[in-house]
C-alpha positions as CSV (number, residue, x, y, z in Angstrom):
1,M,0.0,0.0,0.0
2,K,2.8,2.3,0.9
3,K,4.6,1.6,-2.4
4,S,1.4,2.5,-4.4
5,Y,1.2,5.8,-2.5
6,D,4.8,6.7,-3.2
7,K,4.3,6.0,-6.8
8,L,1.4,8.3,-7.0
9,I,3.4,11.1,-5.4
10,Y,6.3,10.5,-7.9
11,L,3.9,10.7,-10.8
12,G,2.3,13.9,-9.6
13,A,5.7,15.6,-9.1
14,T,6.8,14.6,-12.6
15,L,3.6,16.0,-14.1
16,L,4.1,19.3,-12.3
17,V,7.6,19.6,-13.6
18,A,6.5,18.9,-17.1
19,I,3.8,21.6,-16.9
20,L,6.3,24.2,-15.6
21,M,8.8,23.4,-18.3
22,S,6.1,23.7,-21.0
23,V,5.1,27.2,-19.7
24,Y,8.7,28.3,-19.6
25,A,9.4,27.1,-23.1
26,D,6.3,29.0,-24.5
27,G,7.5,32.2,-22.8
28,Q,11.0,31.9,-24.2
29,S,9.5,31.2,-27.7
30,T,7.4,34.3,-27.5
31,K,10.3,36.5,-26.4
32,T,12.6,35.1,-29.1
33,T,9.9,35.8,-31.7
34,R,9.5,39.4,-30.5
35,N,13.3,40.1,-30.4
36,S,13.7,38.5,-33.8
37,T,11.0,40.7,-35.3
38,E,12.5,43.9,-33.7
39,S,16.0,42.9,-34.9
40,G,14.8,42.3,-38.4
41,A,13.1,45.7,-38.5
42,T,16.3,47.4,-37.4
43,T,18.4,45.5,-39.9
44,T,16.0,46.4,-42.6
45,G,16.2,50.1,-41.7
46,I,20.0,50.0,-41.8
47,L,20.1,48.2,-45.1
48,K,17.5,50.6,-46.5
49,G,19.8,53.5,-45.6
50,L,22.7,51.9,-47.2
51,V,21.1,50.8,-50.4
52,S,19.0,54.0,-51.1
53,S,20.3,55.4,-54.4
54,K,21.3,59.0,-55.1
55,S,23.2,61.0,-57.7
56,E,25.4,64.0,-57.1
57,K,27.8,66.2,-59.1
58,V,31.3,66.6,-57.8
59,S,34.0,68.9,-59.1
60,V,37.5,67.3,-58.9
61,P,41.0,68.4,-60.1
62,L,42.0,67.0,-63.5
63,Q,45.3,65.2,-63.2
64,L,47.7,65.1,-66.2
65,N,49.6,61.8,-66.0
66,G,52.4,60.3,-68.0
67,I,54.4,63.4,-68.9
68,D,57.2,65.4,-67.4
69,T,55.7,68.9,-66.8
70,D,59.2,70.2,-66.1
71,E,60.1,69.4,-69.7
72,Y,56.9,70.1,-71.4
73,Y,54.4,73.0,-71.2
74,I,50.7,72.0,-71.5
75,S,47.9,74.3,-72.3
76,G,44.2,73.8,-72.9
77,A,43.4,71.4,-70.0
78,P,40.9,72.6,-67.5
79,D,41.9,72.8,-63.8
80,T,38.8,70.8,-62.7
81,V,36.2,68.4,-64.2
82,D,32.6,67.8,-63.1
83,I,31.7,64.1,-62.5
84,T,28.2,62.8,-61.5
85,L,28.3,59.9,-59.1
86,T,25.4,57.5,-58.7
87,G,25.0,54.8,-56.1
88,S,24.1,54.2,-52.5
89,S,23.7,57.4,-50.5
90,A,26.4,56.5,-48.1
91,L,29.0,55.7,-50.8
92,V,28.2,58.8,-52.8
93,T,28.5,61.0,-49.7
94,A,31.8,59.4,-48.8
95,A,33.2,59.8,-52.3
96,K,32.1,63.4,-52.4
97,N,33.6,64.3,-49.0
98,T,36.9,62.4,-49.4
99,K,37.5,62.7,-53.1
100,N,39.7,59.7,-52.8
101,F,39.5,59.0,-56.6
102,Q,41.1,60.5,-59.6
103,V,40.0,61.9,-63.0
104,Y,43.0,62.0,-65.3
105,A,44.2,62.3,-68.8
106,D,47.0,59.9,-69.8
107,L,49.5,61.8,-71.8
108,T,52.0,59.0,-72.0
109,K,54.1,59.0,-75.3
110,L,52.6,62.3,-76.4
111,T,55.0,65.0,-77.6
112,D,54.8,68.5,-79.2
113,G,51.5,69.3,-80.8
114,T,47.7,69.3,-80.2
115,H,46.0,66.1,-79.0
116,T,42.5,65.1,-78.0
117,V,42.7,62.7,-75.0
118,A,40.0,60.6,-73.3
119,L,39.5,61.2,-69.6
120,K,39.7,58.2,-67.2
121,V,38.6,57.6,-63.7
122,S,40.5,55.5,-61.1
123,G,40.1,54.7,-57.4
124,L,36.3,55.0,-57.4
125,N,34.3,52.4,-55.4
126,R,33.2,49.7,-57.8
127,D,29.6,49.9,-56.5
128,L,29.4,53.5,-57.8
129,T,28.7,54.5,-61.4
130,Y,29.8,57.8,-62.9
131,K,29.3,60.2,-65.8
132,L,31.8,62.8,-66.8
133,A,30.6,66.3,-67.9
134,K,33.2,66.0,-70.6
135,S,34.8,62.7,-71.7
136,K,37.7,64.2,-73.6
137,V,40.0,67.3,-73.5
138,T,42.1,68.9,-76.1
139,V,45.5,69.9,-75.0
140,T,48.5,71.4,-76.7
141,I,52.0,70.2,-75.7
142,Y,55.1,72.3,-76.2
143,K,58.7,71.7,-75.4
144,R,59.3,73.8,-72.3
145,T,62.2,76.3,-72.2
146,S,63.3,79.3,-70.2
147,A,65.3,82.5,-70.6
148,Y,66.3,85.5,-68.6
149,Y,65.5,89.1,-69.6
150,T,66.2,92.5,-68.2
151,V,63.2,94.6,-67.2
152,H,62.7,97.9,-68.9
153,T,60.5,100.6,-67.3
154,D,58.2,102.9,-69.3
155,Y,55.5,105.5,-68.6
156,N,53.3,108.0,-70.5
157,K,55.6,111.0,-70.6
158,D,52.8,113.3,-71.9
159,A,51.1,112.9,-68.5
160,I,53.9,114.9,-66.7
161,A,52.8,118.4,-66.0
162,D,54.4,121.3,-67.9
163,G,57.5,122.5,-66.2
164,Y,58.1,119.3,-64.2
165,T,60.9,116.9,-64.7
166,V,61.4,113.2,-64.1
167,G,64.5,111.8,-62.5
168,T,65.8,108.2,-62.8
169,V,63.0,105.7,-62.9
170,T,63.6,102.5,-60.9
171,S,62.1,99.0,-60.7
172,S,62.3,96.7,-57.7
173,V,62.8,93.8,-60.2
174,N,65.6,94.1,-62.7
175,N,65.8,90.6,-64.1
176,V,63.1,88.0,-64.7
177,Q,62.9,84.4,-65.9
178,L,60.6,83.6,-68.9
179,M,59.1,80.1,-69.1
180,G,56.9,78.5,-71.8
181,R,57.0,76.9,-75.1
182,E,60.2,77.3,-76.9
183,S,58.8,79.1,-79.9
184,A,57.0,81.7,-77.8
185,V,60.0,82.4,-75.6
186,N,62.1,83.0,-78.7
187,E,59.5,85.6,-79.9
188,V,60.1,87.8,-76.9
189,E,61.9,91.0,-77.7
190,T,61.6,92.8,-74.3
191,V,60.1,92.6,-70.9
192,V,58.5,95.9,-69.7
193,A,57.0,97.4,-66.6
194,V,54.6,100.2,-67.8
195,A,53.4,102.6,-65.2
196,Q,50.1,104.5,-65.9
197,L,50.2,108.1,-64.8
198,K,47.3,110.5,-64.3
199,R,47.1,113.6,-66.5
200,D,49.3,116.6,-65.3
201,T,51.3,114.5,-62.8
202,S,53.3,116.8,-60.6
203,K,54.3,114.5,-57.7
204,S,56.5,111.5,-57.5
205,V,54.7,108.2,-58.2
206,T,55.2,104.7,-56.7
207,Q,53.2,102.0,-58.5
208,T,52.9,98.2,-58.5
209,V,53.0,97.0,-62.1
210,T,52.4,93.7,-63.8
211,L,55.3,92.8,-66.1
212,Q,54.6,92.1,-69.8
213,A,56.6,90.2,-72.3
214,L,56.4,91.8,-75.8
215,D,57.5,90.8,-79.3
216,A,59.3,93.1,-81.8
217,K,56.0,94.7,-82.7
218,G,55.0,95.4,-79.1
219,H,52.4,92.6,-78.9
220,P,52.1,90.5,-75.7
221,V,53.6,87.0,-75.9
222,D,52.0,84.2,-74.0
223,V,54.8,83.1,-71.6
224,G,55.2,82.7,-67.9
225,I,57.1,85.5,-66.1
226,S,58.8,85.1,-62.7
227,P,58.4,87.3,-60.8
228,Q,55.2,88.7,-62.3
229,V,55.0,92.1,-60.7
230,T,57.4,94.9,-59.8
231,T,57.3,98.2,-58.0
232,V,58.1,101.2,-60.2
233,K,59.2,104.5,-58.7
234,I,59.0,107.7,-60.8
235,P,60.6,110.7,-59.1
236,V,58.8,113.9,-60.3
237,T,60.2,117.3,-59.4
238,A,59.5,120.9,-60.3
239,G,61.6,122.0,-63.2
240,T,62.3,125.5,-64.7
241,G,59.6,127.1,-66.8
242,T,57.9,130.4,-67.5
243,K,54.6,132.0,-66.5
244,Q,52.7,135.0,-67.7
245,V,51.9,137.0,-64.6
246,P,49.6,140.1,-64.6
247,L,51.2,143.5,-64.1
248,K,49.9,145.4,-61.0
249,I,50.5,149.2,-61.0
250,K,50.7,150.8,-57.6
251,T,51.3,154.4,-56.6
252,K,53.0,156.5,-54.0
253,N,52.7,160.2,-53.1
254,G,49.2,160.5,-54.5
255,S,45.9,158.7,-54.9
256,A,45.5,156.3,-57.9
257,S,41.8,157.2,-57.9
258,N,42.6,160.6,-59.4
259,F,44.5,159.2,-62.4
260,N,44.2,156.7,-65.2
261,L,47.2,154.5,-65.1
262,T,48.1,152.4,-68.2
263,G,51.2,150.1,-68.5
264,S,53.0,149.4,-71.8
265,V,52.3,145.7,-71.2
266,N,49.6,143.9,-69.2
267,E,51.7,140.8,-68.3
268,I,55.2,140.0,-67.3
269,T,57.0,136.8,-68.3
270,V,58.6,135.3,-65.3
271,R,61.1,132.4,-65.5
272,G,62.0,130.1,-62.6
273,K,61.0,127.0,-60.7
274,I,57.5,125.9,-61.5
275,D,56.5,125.5,-57.8
276,V,57.5,129.1,-57.2
277,L,55.8,130.4,-60.3
278,N,52.6,128.6,-59.4
279,K,52.4,130.9,-56.3
280,L,52.8,134.1,-58.2
281,K,49.5,136.0,-58.7
282,E,50.8,139.5,-59.8
283,I,54.0,141.5,-60.5
284,P,53.8,144.9,-58.8
285,V,55.4,148.1,-60.1
286,T,55.2,151.5,-58.4
287,V,54.8,155.0,-60.0
288,D,55.5,158.3,-58.2
289,L,52.5,160.7,-58.4
290,N,54.3,163.6,-56.7
291,G,53.9,166.8,-58.7
292,V,52.0,165.1,-61.6
293,T,49.3,167.6,-62.8
294,A,49.2,166.7,-66.5
295,A,49.4,163.7,-68.7
296,S,52.9,162.1,-68.5
297,S,54.7,158.8,-68.4
298,Q,57.3,157.0,-66.3
299,D,59.6,154.2,-67.0
300,V,59.5,151.8,-64.0
301,T,61.8,148.9,-63.3
302,V,60.2,145.4,-62.8
303,N,61.8,143.6,-59.9
304,T,62.5,139.9,-60.2
305,P,60.4,138.1,-57.6
306,D,62.2,136.1,-54.9
307,G,63.0,132.6,-55.9
308,T,62.7,133.2,-59.7
309,D,65.4,133.6,-62.3
310,S,64.3,136.5,-64.5
311,V,61.5,138.7,-65.7
312,N,60.7,140.1,-69.2
313,P,60.5,143.0,-69.8
314,T,62.7,144.3,-67.0
315,M,61.2,147.8,-67.4
316,V,57.7,149.0,-68.3
317,T,56.4,152.4,-69.3
318,V,53.4,153.6,-67.3
319,T,51.2,156.4,-68.8
320,I,49.7,158.7,-66.2
321,T,46.6,160.8,-67.1
322,P,44.8,163.0,-64.5
323,K,41.1,162.5,-64.4
324,E,38.9,165.5,-65.0
325,Q,37.7,167.0,-61.8
């Protein structure tokens, strides 16, 4: 009897354990399913972000490969080329920001002359596609050479004000190196620094000037110049000149209001430094009215103003006529 009772207890315990394990297993299954669903949704979101497609235009430097630029001069190639990238948003953005790819023209084995060269792209992620704004470029290749020239200064001399003189014109750069295609360098006759002056310049001028390489006819030649600019100094000083200055008749020993006074000339020619002449407004002469009662004349000396060299005439005749009372 006791054994039957123990057996019933054992069977009940086993049944209880089985029920508990079943409940636990169902809970774990539900949790796993929920986590799997959430994980799948997250992964799908990430993948969607990675695989969403976009196109964007990027400007990149054009590389010239396969030629020694120290030996050859190349013209016609643009500095940059536009390329449109298409692919996943992440890859396009990365390529745009890093520009870790190259657009280039292969100039290998090309020499003097004009050539049309296809552009190529390297280093671009294989999952991206691209389209170049231009697939070819036309370049001209010249044998590079250099030469040294002395700089000559020039300015528009007609702009200097009358009576002013120009001293020794100087340039901060005396010699330059010309670089470019051999035929162009050989065309250069002179390298000039031309200063542009304002009309009636009467003061010294300091001016920064871009140097020019000119041929025998004075036409610009397409070559590189090093250095490209210079500072030109043009010293301008007052020179000697002449000026017509009005004659001013003054009186002593009597009132000028009682007489008509007329000089044999109206103006006096004065020679001297321009800056002094510019300050002269009149040349005075004085007549003595003492004892003058009838029409008469006096020869009066014209004094040379201070700081000037001479006057002409040196004497004027002043006619004195009493006014009717």
